[in-house]
N, C-alpha and C positions, 0 to 999 in steps of 0.2 A: 331523907337518908342523910346521915351525918358525914362530914368531910373524912372522918377516920374510916367509915365504911367504904367510901370510895377509894381511899388509899389501899385499904386491905384488899378490895376487889382487884385493883391494879397490881398488887403484889402477887395475888393468886394467879393472875394472868401471866406474869413474868415467871412464876414458878412453873406453870404448865408449859410455857415455851422452853424452859431449861430442860424439863424432864423429857420433852419430845427431842430435844437436842442430843440427850444422852442415849435415847433409844436409837437415833439415827447413827450416832458414833459407835454404838455397840454392833449395829448392823455393818458399818464400814469395816470394822475389825474382823468380821466374819468373811470379808470378801477378799482375803489374802493380800493385804496392802504391803507395799514395799517397806523397807526398814525406815525410810525417811517418813513415809506416810504414817507408819505406826507411831513414830515419835510425835509427829504433829497431832494425831488423833488422841494420844495419851495426854498430851499437854492440854488440848482442848477439854478433854473429860475432867482433868484436875481443875481447870479454870471454871468449868460449868458447875462442877460440885461445890467449889468455894462460893460461887454466886448463889447457888441454891441454899447453902447453909445461912448466908448473910440474909436472904429473903425470908427464910423460915424464922430466923431470930427476930427479924423486924415484925413479921406477922404475929409471932408469940407475944412480943413486947406490946403491940398496939392492941391485941385481943385482951390481954391481961389488964392493960390500962383502961380499956373500955368497959371491962366487967367490974373493975374496982370503983368506977364512977357511978355505975348504976345501983 
């Protein structure tokens, strides 16, 4: 297994963790949070989505780089 494959695998794991976090945050929003809790949840959602975008960009870059070499 190439080192890039290991990096991609780790990025996929991070992506899965972040997707699970979003599911959890969506559930928290359904539990009638207070106004302050809503603000915190929304901030966490925004940060998590931002992390997901960066992870997916990195996966796409490494995947395209890997395919261009082969």
